[in-house]
DRENDO-1510 file (C-alpha; in Angstrom, 1 decimal, always signed):
<recs>
REC; n; res; u; v; w
REC; 1; MET; -43.6; -20.7; +7.1 .
REC; 2; THR; -44.5; -17.1; +7.9 .
REC; 3; VAL; -47.4; -15.5; +6.0 .
REC; 4; SER; -48.9; -12.0; +6.2 .
REC; 5; HIS; -52.3; -12.0; +7.8 .
REC; 6; LYS; -53.9; -10.6; +4.7 .
REC; 7; GLY; -52.2; -13.3; +2.6 .
REC; 8; LEU; -53.3; -16.1; +4.9 .
REC; 9; GLU; -56.8; -14.8; +5.0 .
REC; 10; ASP; -56.9; -14.6; +1.2 .
REC; 11; PHE; -55.5; -18.2; +0.8 .
REC; 12; SER; -58.0; -19.5; +3.3 .
REC; 13; PHE; -60.9; -17.7; +1.6 .
REC; 14; ARG; -60.0; -19.1; -1.8 .
REC; 15; ILE; -59.8; -22.7; -0.4 .
REC; 16; LEU; -63.2; -22.3; +1.2 .
REC; 17; VAL; -64.8; -20.9; -2.0 .
REC; 18; ALA; -63.2; -23.7; -4.0 .
REC; 19; SER; -64.8; -26.2; -1.6 .
REC; 20; GLY; -68.2; -24.9; -2.5 .
REC; 21; LEU; -68.9; -22.1; +0.1 .
REC; 22; PRO; -70.6; -18.9; -0.9 .
REC; 23; GLU; -68.1; -16.0; -0.9 .
REC; 24; ALA; -69.7; -14.1; +2.0 .
REC; 25; LYS; -69.5; -17.1; +4.3 .
REC; 26; ALA; -66.0; -18.0; +3.1 .
REC; 27; ALA; -64.8; -14.5; +3.9 .
REC; 28; LEU; -66.3; -14.5; +7.4 .
REC; 29; ILE; -64.8; -17.9; +8.3 .
REC; 30; ALA; -61.4; -17.0; +6.9 .
REC; 31; GLU; -61.4; -13.7; +8.8 .
REC; 32; SER; -62.4; -15.3; +12.1 .
REC; 33; LEU; -59.8; -18.1; +11.8 .
REC; 34; VAL; -57.0; -15.7; +11.0 .
REC; 35; ALA; -58.1; -13.4; +13.8 .
REC; 36; ALA; -57.4; -16.2; +16.2 .
REC; 37; ASN; -53.9; -16.7; +14.6 .
REC; 38; LEU; -53.2; -13.0; +15.0 .
REC; 39; ARG; -53.9; -13.2; +18.7 .
REC; 40; GLY; -51.6; -16.1; +19.0 .
REC; 41; VAL; -54.5; -18.6; +19.6 .
REC; 42; ASP; -53.3; -20.9; +16.9 .
REC; 43; SER; -55.4; -23.8; +18.2 .
REC; 44; HIS; -58.4; -22.0; +16.8 .
REC; 45; GLY; -56.8; -20.5; +13.7 .
REC; 46; VAL; -56.3; -21.9; +10.2 .
REC; 47; GLN; -55.3; -25.2; +11.8 .
REC; 48; LEU; -59.1; -25.8; +11.8 .
REC; 49; LEU; -59.6; -25.1; +8.1 .
REC; 50; PRO; -58.9; -28.6; +6.8 .
REC; 51; PHE; -61.3; -30.0; +9.3 .
REC; 52; TYR; -64.0; -27.6; +8.3 .
REC; 53; VAL; -63.5; -28.6; +4.6 .
REC; 54; ASN; -63.6; -32.3; +5.5 .
REC; 55; GLN; -66.9; -31.8; +7.3 .
REC; 56; LEU; -68.3; -30.0; +4.3 .
REC; 57; MET; -67.1; -32.7; +1.9 .
REC; 58; ALA; -68.6; -35.4; +4.1 .
REC; 59; ASN; -72.0; -33.5; +4.1 .
REC; 60; ASN; -71.9; -33.2; +7.9 .
REC; 61; ILE; -72.8; -29.5; +7.6 .
REC; 62; ASP; -75.5; -27.8; +5.7 .
REC; 63; ALA; -73.5; -24.9; +4.2 .
REC; 64; TYR; -76.6; -23.2; +2.7 .
REC; 65; ASN; -78.8; -23.2; +5.8 .
REC; 66; ASP; -78.5; -20.3; +8.2 .
REC; 67; GLY; -81.1; -21.6; +10.6 .
REC; 68; GLU; -84.1; -19.8; +12.0 .
REC; 69; ILE; -85.6; -18.3; +15.2 .
REC; 70; ALA; -87.2; -21.0; +17.2 .
REC; 71; SER; -88.7; -18.6; +19.8 .
REC; 72; GLU; -88.3; -15.0; +20.9 .
REC; 73; SER; -89.8; -13.5; +24.1 .
REC; 74; GLY; -88.6; -10.0; +25.2 .
REC; 75; CYS; -84.8; -10.2; +25.6 .
REC; 76; VAL; -84.6; -13.9; +25.2 .
REC; 77; MET; -84.3; -16.0; +22.0 .
REC; 78; VAL; -83.8; -19.6; +21.1 .
REC; 79; TYR; -82.2; -20.0; +17.7 .
REC; 80; ASP; -82.2; -23.3; +15.7 .
REC; 81; ALA; -79.1; -23.4; +13.5 .
REC; 82; LYS; -80.4; -26.4; +11.6 .
REC; 83; ASN; -76.8; -27.7; +11.2 .
REC; 84; GLY; -75.6; -24.6; +9.5 .
REC; 85; LEU; -72.0; -23.3; +9.5 .
REC; 86; GLY; -71.0; -22.1; +12.9 .
REC; 87; ALA; -69.5; -18.7; +12.0 .
REC; 88; PRO; -72.4; -17.4; +9.9 .
REC; 89; VAL; -74.9; -18.6; +12.5 .
REC; 90; ALA; -72.9; -16.9; +15.3 .
REC; 91; GLU; -72.8; -13.6; +13.3 .
REC; 92; ILE; -76.6; -13.7; +13.1 .
REC; 93; CYS; -76.9; -14.4; +16.8 .
REC; 94; CYS; -74.6; -11.5; +17.6 .
REC; 95; ARG; -76.8; -9.2; +15.7 .
REC; 96; HIS; -79.8; -10.4; +17.6 .
REC; 97; VAL; -78.3; -10.0; +21.1 .
REC; 98; ASN; -77.1; -6.5; +20.2 .
REC; 99; ARG; -80.5; -5.6; +18.9 .
REC; 100; MET; -82.2; -6.9; +22.1 .
REC; 101; ALA; -79.7; -5.2; +24.4 .
REC; 102; ALA; -80.5; -1.9; +22.6 .
REC; 103; GLU; -84.2; -2.5; +23.2 .
REC; 104; HIS; -84.1; -4.1; +26.7 .
REC; 105; GLY; -80.7; -3.4; +28.2 .
REC; 106; ILE; -79.8; -7.1; +27.8 .
REC; 107; GLY; -80.1; -9.8; +25.2 .
REC; 108; ILE; -79.7; -13.6; +25.4 .
REC; 109; VAL; -79.6; -16.0; +22.5 .
REC; 110; VAL; -79.1; -19.7; +23.0 .
REC; 111; THR; -78.4; -21.5; +19.7 .
REC; 112; ARG; -78.8; -25.3; +19.2 .
REC; 113; GLU; -77.9; -27.7; +16.4 .
REC; 114; SER; -74.9; -25.6; +15.3 .
REC; 115; ASN; -71.3; -26.3; +14.3 .
REC; 116; HIS; -67.8; -25.1; +15.3 .
REC; 117; PHE; -67.6; -21.3; +15.2 .
REC; 118; GLY; -63.9; -20.9; +16.0 .
REC; 119; ALA; -62.6; -18.8; +19.0 .
REC; 120; CYS; -65.3; -17.4; +21.3 .
REC; 121; ALA; -63.3; -14.2; +21.5 .
REC; 122; TYR; -64.1; -13.2; +18.0 .
REC; 123; TRP; -67.8; -13.2; +18.7 .
REC; 124; ALA; -67.5; -11.6; +22.2 .
REC; 125; GLN; -65.6; -8.7; +20.5 .
REC; 126; ARG; -68.4; -8.3; +18.0 .
REC; 127; ILE; -70.8; -7.7; +20.9 .
REC; 128; ALA; -68.4; -5.4; +22.7 .
REC; 129; ALA; -67.9; -3.3; +19.5 .
REC; 130; ALA; -71.6; -2.4; +19.8 .
REC; 131; GLY; -71.0; -1.0; +23.3 .
REC; 132; ASN; -72.1; -4.1; +25.2 .
REC; 133; ILE; -70.4; -6.5; +27.6 .
REC; 134; GLY; -70.3; -9.7; +25.6 .
REC; 135; ILE; -70.4; -13.2; +27.2 .
REC; 136; ILE; -70.1; -16.3; +25.0 .
REC; 137; MET; -70.2; -20.0; +26.0 .
REC; 138; CYS; -70.3; -23.2; +24.0 .
REC; 139; ASN; -70.6; -26.8; +24.7 .
REC; 140; ALA; -68.2; -29.1; +22.8 .
REC; 141; SER; -67.5; -32.7; +21.8 .
REC; 142; PRO; -67.1; -35.0; +24.8 .
REC; 143; MET; -63.3; -35.4; +25.3 .
REC; 144; VAL; -63.1; -34.6; +29.0 .
REC; 145; ALA; -63.8; -37.0; +31.8 .
REC; 146; PRO; -65.9; -35.6; +34.7 .
REC; 147; TRP; -63.9; -35.4; +38.0 .
REC; 148; GLN; -63.0; -38.8; +39.3 .
REC; 149; ALA; -64.0; -40.6; +36.0 .
REC; 150; LYS; -62.0; -42.0; +33.1 .
REC; 151; GLU; -64.6; -41.8; +30.4 .
REC; 152; PRO; -65.3; -38.6; +28.5 .
REC; 153; ARG; -68.7; -37.0; +29.1 .
REC; 154; ILE; -68.1; -33.2; +28.7 .
REC; 155; GLY; -66.3; -30.9; +26.4 .
REC; 156; THR; -63.7; -28.2; +26.8 .
REC; 157; ASN; -66.8; -25.9; +27.0 .
REC; 158; PRO; -65.2; -22.4; +26.8 .
REC; 159; ILE; -66.2; -19.3; +28.6 .
REC; 160; CYS; -65.5; -15.8; +27.2 .
REC; 161; MET; -66.1; -12.2; +28.2 .
REC; 162; SER; -65.2; -9.0; +26.4 .
REC; 163; VAL; -65.9; -5.4; +27.5 .
REC; 164; PRO; -66.4; -2.3; +25.4 .
REC; 165; GLY; -63.6; +0.2; +25.2 .
REC; 166; PRO; -60.6; +1.2; +23.1 .
REC; 167; PRO; -59.3; -1.8; +21.1 .
REC; 168; ASP; -55.7; -1.1; +22.2 .
REC; 169; LYS; -56.5; -1.8; +25.9 .
REC; 170; SER; -59.7; -3.8; +26.1 .
REC; 171; TRP; -60.1; -6.5; +28.7 .
REC; 172; LEU; -60.9; -9.9; +27.1 .
REC; 173; LEU; -61.1; -13.3; +28.8 .
REC; 174; ASP; -61.3; -16.4; +26.6 .
REC; 175; MET; -60.7; -19.7; +28.4 .
REC; 176; ALA; -61.5; -23.3; +28.1 .
REC; 177; THR; -62.8; -25.1; +31.2 .
REC; 178; THR; -59.8; -27.5; +30.7 .
REC; 179; THR; -56.2; -26.7; +31.4 .
REC; 180; VAL; -55.7; -26.0; +27.7 .
REC; 181; ALA; -57.8; -26.1; +24.5 .
REC; 182; ALA; -57.9; -29.5; +22.9 .
REC; 183; GLY; -56.5; -27.9; +19.7 .
REC; 184; LYS; -53.2; -27.4; +21.4 .
REC; 185; ILE; -52.8; -31.1; +21.9 .
REC; 186; TYR; -53.9; -31.7; +18.3 .
REC; 187; LYS; -51.4; -29.1; +17.2 .
REC; 188; ALA; -48.7; -31.0; +19.0 .
REC; 189; GLY; -49.7; -34.2; +17.2 .
REC; 190; ILE; -49.9; -32.6; +13.8 .
REC; 191; ASN; -46.4; -31.2; +14.2 .
REC; 192; GLY; -44.8; -34.3; +15.5 .
REC; 193; VAL; -44.3; -33.1; +19.1 .
REC; 194; LYS; -43.8; -36.2; +21.3 .
REC; 195; GLU; -44.2; -34.6; +24.7 .
REC; 196; ILE; -46.8; -32.1; +26.0 .
REC; 197; PRO; -46.5; -30.1; +29.2 .
REC; 198; ALA; -47.7; -31.7; +32.5 .
REC; 199; GLY; -51.2; -30.9; +33.4 .
REC; 200; TRP; -52.6; -30.8; +29.8 .
REC; 201; ALA; -54.0; -34.3; +29.5 .
REC; 202; LEU; -54.9; -37.7; +31.0 .
REC; 203; ASP; -54.3; -41.1; +29.5 .
REC; 204; SER; -57.1; -43.7; +28.9 .
REC; 205; ASP; -57.0; -44.8; +32.6 .
REC; 206; GLY; -57.5; -41.2; +33.8 .
REC; 207; ARG; -53.9; -40.7; +34.9 .
REC; 208; PRO; -51.9; -37.6; +34.0 .
REC; 209; THR; -49.7; -38.0; +31.0 .
REC; 210; THR; -47.2; -35.9; +29.0 .
REC; 211; SER; -47.2; -38.3; +26.0 .
REC; 212; THR; -48.9; -36.7; +23.0 .
REC; 213; GLU; -49.7; -40.1; +21.6 .
REC; 214; LYS; -51.4; -41.3; +24.8 .
REC; 215; ALA; -53.3; -38.1; +25.0 .
REC; 216; LEU; -54.6; -38.4; +21.5 .
REC; 217; ASN; -55.2; -42.2; +21.5 .
REC; 218; GLY; -57.8; -42.9; +24.1 .
REC; 219; GLY; -56.7; -40.0; +26.4 .
REC; 220; MET; -58.6; -36.9; +27.4 .
REC; 221; VAL; -58.0; -33.2; +28.1 .
REC; 222; MET; -57.6; -32.4; +31.8 .
REC; 223; PRO; -60.2; -30.3; +33.5 .
REC; 224; LEU; -59.0; -26.9; +34.8 .
REC; 225; GLY; -58.4; -27.1; +38.5 .
REC; 226; GLY; -59.8; -30.6; +38.9 .
REC; 227; TYR; -63.4; -30.7; +40.2 .
REC; 228; LYS; -63.8; -26.9; +39.7 .
REC; 229; GLY; -63.2; -27.1; +36.0 .
REC; 230; SER; -65.5; -30.1; +35.7 .
REC; 231; GLY; -68.2; -28.1; +37.5 .
REC; 232; LEU; -67.7; -25.1; +35.2 .
REC; 233; ALA; -68.0; -27.3; +32.1 .
REC; 234; VAL; -71.3; -28.7; +33.3 .
REC; 235; MET; -72.5; -25.1; +34.1 .
REC; 236; VAL; -71.7; -24.2; +30.4 .
REC; 237; GLU; -73.5; -27.4; +29.3 .
REC; 238; ILE; -76.6; -26.3; +31.3 .
REC; 239; LEU; -76.6; -22.8; +29.9 .
REC; 240; CYS; -76.1; -24.0; +26.3 .
REC; 241; SER; -77.6; -27.4; +25.5 .
REC; 242; VAL; -80.0; -27.9; +28.4 .
REC; 243; LEU; -81.5; -24.4; +28.2 .
REC; 244; GLY; -81.6; -24.4; +24.4 .
REC; 245; GLY; -83.0; -27.9; +24.0 .
REC; 246; GLY; -79.9; -29.0; +22.1 .
REC; 247; ALA; -77.8; -32.2; +22.1 .
REC; 248; MET; -76.0; -32.9; +25.3 .
REC; 249; SER; -72.8; -34.6; +26.3 .
REC; 250; THR; -72.3; -37.8; +24.4 .
REC; 251; GLU; -75.0; -36.9; +21.9 .
REC; 252; LEU; -72.6; -34.5; +20.2 .
REC; 253; GLY; -70.4; -35.2; +17.2 .
REC; 254; GLY; -67.1; -33.5; +16.6 .
REC; 255; ILE; -65.1; -31.5; +14.1 .
REC; 256; ARG; -62.9; -34.5; +13.6 .
REC; 257; ILE; -65.7; -37.1; +13.3 .
REC; 258; LYS; -67.1; -37.8; +9.9 .
REC; 259; GLY; -70.7; -39.1; +9.3 .
REC; 260; ARG; -72.1; -37.5; +12.4 .
REC; 261; PRO; -73.3; -33.9; +12.8 .
REC; 262; MET; -71.6; -31.8; +15.5 .
REC; 263; ARG; -74.8; -30.5; +17.0 .
REC; 264; VAL; -73.2; -28.0; +19.4 .
REC; 265; SER; -75.1; -25.3; +21.3 .
REC; 266; GLN; -73.9; -21.8; +22.0 .
REC; 267; PHE; -74.8; -19.0; +24.4 .
REC; 268; PHE; -74.6; -15.3; +23.5 .
REC; 269; LEU; -75.2; -12.6; +26.1 .
REC; 270; ALA; -75.1; -8.8; +25.6 .
REC; 271; ILE; -75.3; -6.3; +28.4 .
REC; 272; ASP; -75.7; -2.6; +27.6 .
REC; 273; VAL; -73.4; -0.8; +30.0 .
REC; 274; ARG; -75.2; +2.5; +29.1 .
REC; 275; ARG; -78.2; +1.3; +31.1 .
REC; 276; PHE; -75.8; +1.5; +34.2 .
REC; 277; MET; -73.7; +4.6; +33.4 .
REC; 278; ALA; -72.3; +6.6; +30.5 .
REC; 279; ALA; -70.0; +4.7; +28.3 .
REC; 280; ASP; -67.0; +6.9; +29.1 .
REC; 281; ALA; -67.7; +6.5; +32.8 .
REC; 282; PHE; -67.6; +2.7; +32.4 .
REC; 283; GLU; -64.3; +2.9; +30.4 .
REC; 284; GLY; -62.9; +5.1; +33.1 .
REC; 285; ARG; -63.8; +2.6; +35.8 .
REC; 286; MET; -62.3; -0.2; +33.8 .
REC; 287; ASP; -59.1; +1.7; +33.4 .
REC; 288; LYS; -59.0; +2.3; +37.2 .
REC; 289; LEU; -59.6; -1.4; +37.9 .
REC; 290; VAL; -57.0; -2.6; +35.5 .
REC; 291; GLY; -54.5; -0.1; +36.9 .
REC; 292; MET; -55.2; -1.3; +40.4 .
REC; 293; ILE; -54.5; -4.9; +39.3 .
REC; 294; LYS; -51.4; -4.1; +37.4 .
REC; 295; SER; -50.0; -2.0; +40.2 .
REC; 296; ALA; -49.4; -5.1; +42.3 .
REC; 297; ALA; -45.8; -6.0; +43.0 .
REC; 298; THR; -44.6; -8.6; +40.6 .
REC; 299; ALA; -43.8; -12.1; +41.7 .
REC; 300; ALA; -40.3; -13.6; +41.4 .
REC; 301; ASP; -39.1; -14.1; +37.8 .
REC; 302; TYR; -41.8; -11.8; +36.4 .
REC; 303; ASP; -41.4; -8.2; +35.0 .
REC; 304; GLU; -45.0; -7.1; +35.1 .
REC; 305; VAL; -48.5; -8.0; +35.9 .
REC; 306; LEU; -50.7; -8.7; +32.9 .
REC; 307; VAL; -54.5; -8.8; +32.6 .
REC; 308; ALA; -56.8; -10.9; +30.5 .
REC; 309; GLY; -56.3; -10.2; +26.8 .
REC; 310; GLU; -53.1; -8.3; +27.1 .
REC; 311; PRO; -50.7; -11.0; +25.9 .
REC; 312; GLU; -53.0; -11.6; +22.9 .
REC; 313; LEU; -53.2; -7.9; +22.1 .
REC; 314; ARG; -49.4; -7.6; +22.1 .
REC; 315; MET; -49.1; -10.8; +19.9 .
REC; 316; GLU; -51.6; -9.3; +17.4 .
REC; 317; GLN; -49.6; -6.1; +17.1 .
REC; 318; GLU; -46.5; -8.2; +16.5 .
REC; 319; ARG; -48.0; -10.6; +14.0 .
REC; 320; ARG; -49.7; -7.8; +12.0 .
REC; 321; ARG; -46.3; -6.3; +11.6 .
REC; 322; ASP; -44.1; -9.4; +11.1 .
REC; 323; GLY; -46.5; -12.0; +9.8 .
REC; 324; ILE; -48.0; -15.2; +11.2 .
REC; 325; PRO; -45.8; -18.2; +11.7 .
REC; 326; ILE; -47.4; -21.5; +10.6 .
REC; 327; PRO; -45.8; -24.8; +11.9 .
REC; 328; GLU; -44.8; -27.2; +9.1 .
REC; 329; GLY; -47.4; -29.8; +10.0 .
REC; 330; VAL; -50.3; -27.3; +9.9 .
REC; 331; TRP; -49.0; -25.7; +6.7 .
REC; 332; ASN; -48.7; -29.1; +4.9 .
REC; 333; THR; -52.3; -30.0; +5.8 .
REC; 334; MET; -53.4; -26.6; +4.4 .
REC; 335; LEU; -51.4; -27.2; +1.2 .
REC; 336; GLU; -52.9; -30.7; +0.8 .
REC; 337; THR; -56.4; -29.3; +1.3 .
REC; 338; ALA; -55.7; -26.5; -1.3 .
REC; 339; ALA; -54.3; -29.0; -3.8 .
REC; 340; ARG; -57.7; -30.7; -4.0 .
REC; 341; TRP; -58.8; -27.7; -6.2 .
REC; 342; GLN; -55.4; -26.5; -7.4 .
REC; 343; VAL; -55.6; -23.4; -5.2 .
REC; 344; LYS; -52.2; -21.7; -5.0 .
REC; 345; LEU; -50.9; -19.5; -2.1 .
REC; 346; ILE; -50.7; -16.6; -4.5 .
REC; 347; ASP; -53.7; -16.0; -6.6 .
REC; 348; ALA; -52.4; -15.7; -10.2 .
</recs>
């Protein structure tokens, strides 16, 4: 199934409204999910919508609570999300860090007791759009074993950084501290893919596996680069949950777990580059750096050197033009979710 991004956003919006969300929150969540699909990050796109709805129906999320400031001191804030929806809370936190960066040159917000907010890139771009370097981190449900272990204790704990500049060439890094996002393995399962690439997952004994079934049934996502990815995940855990006073490690729930709040913590950082140099000078230096990197001779079997965010930018241009392909399994779960409230793809 291929759907235009506007059509997919509208369909997602109407499903969320039908499930009981206020329109403003439904619009934000739909936009953020489809933004991930546009960039080709389908693991964080509308594939997540049925899980969001299930969490709402199970009363795992307080859809009407936007949280409150727990403490603020200078350029530092702790925000208590009070189990509110992840995306609306993240939007509030982005506004706060941008405000503090304008006042102090830097702003840091650590949020606790929140929920899944989609792809980090969407929020880092919100910060970059205000002329700031945006850095986002988040702890996640424990589905990753620490290095040399076979029991999950840490999450995929992503790290993201976006820099200000023209949207057609901005540098944007968004990565899990695992080899791949867990959503890619779930996507394989939803769509009946039996084998996943080597290096994605471990089985229940902590051995590498390419079996989707073994990865999903008692298995775990593989840390990026072994002990290095494990260490980075713990670093994210410290900056998010330890620093913010939130739930840690096995205290977290999950987007696919009913009857238990997710309780994730998130880290938002904004750095005002204009405190260092003029905005156009920064953009010029970024252009120079990217040019130096891309000028390197290509390795065998490659036509060009790409930098962080470039493949996703090209994918977005293509999908805005040609539509977003939705795999059959994902599409069927969306249709099943929509059928609960007789929501049609085309709003008659």
